[in-house]
C-alpha positions, 0 to 999 in steps of 0.5 A: 483522522478526519473523513467524509461521509458519501451521500451515496444517492448522489454518488456516481458509483451509487449503482456499481457499489449496490451491485458489488456489495450485494448480488456480485461481490467481487474483489479484483486481483492483479500482478504486475511486474515494475522495474524498481532500478532507480529505487534500488539505486537510490537505496545503495547510493544514499544508505536507505532500507528498500522496504520503508522506501517502498512502502513510502512509494506505494502510500504516496500513490494510494493516497493520491486517489479517492478510490483507495480510501473508502471505508463503511464506519457506523453503517455509512461510506465515507473516504478518509482524508488519508490512510496509513499503511499497516505493514508486516515485519518479518524478524529473521531471528524468530521467523515470525512477524509483526504487523503495525502501522506508521502514520502516512506523511507525504514527506519522505524524510518524515515517513522514513524516519518514523517508519524506522523507528517503529521497526525498531521499537516493534521488533520483538513483538509477535503478532499484530500490534495493539490499537491500530487506527481505523484509516488504513490499508494493508501492505505485506511482502515476500521478499524471498520469492520471486512470484508470477501471481500472489493472492490474499483475499481478505473478507470485510464489510467495514473497509474497502481498502486495498491489500499491496503485496510484493515479492523479491527483486532481481536484476534481468537484462540490465534492470531490476524487476519486482512483482507487485499485486494489488487486492481491490475491492470492485464496489469502488473501483473498477480495472482502469483504477487498478491499472492506474494504480501501477502505471503511477507507481511505475512513473513514480518509482522511475523518478524516486530520486527526484520525488524524495529528495524534495524532502531531504537535506544533506 
């Protein structure tokens, strides 16, 4: 869990960072429909659960770009080497959720196994699991509804993590479509970066089998 301290005076976003952390505090929110057909087909063919697969895909894209790994620590702006997903998991029997972290791994098999183990271990706990690490970003899911827009604004001056959400996927015109939302602090990125997140996520999911199977041995 390492990080780099950002030299603000020599950082290319210095002026924008100062503007968006003082006079004009903005959190961008953007919802885009993603084609998850290949991911759904992958889970059905190989018997995987959709939720941890989607968490891994999002985590891969988040960790591929610096703008999603910034935070404040001891009053200084830092960039984590990597960030892990802190996600909600719903218990259908109690109709309550818990929230915990599975450590990020770029290896699909490692992450998927750890995620499923964590879900089983924490399934009877309600609310936030204690002692979550600092280097995290947020994930939540509304699998019961296909939505057009979803906003979850989190006030924090310590982390500039994105909040990624998604809803129910539906089959329409021969493809599975799903709304995905990102909340993203303007201090560390712009609309370009939020848009790139969706473009790269779509490309990654469209080639999910190839991306995942690199680390799976049957």
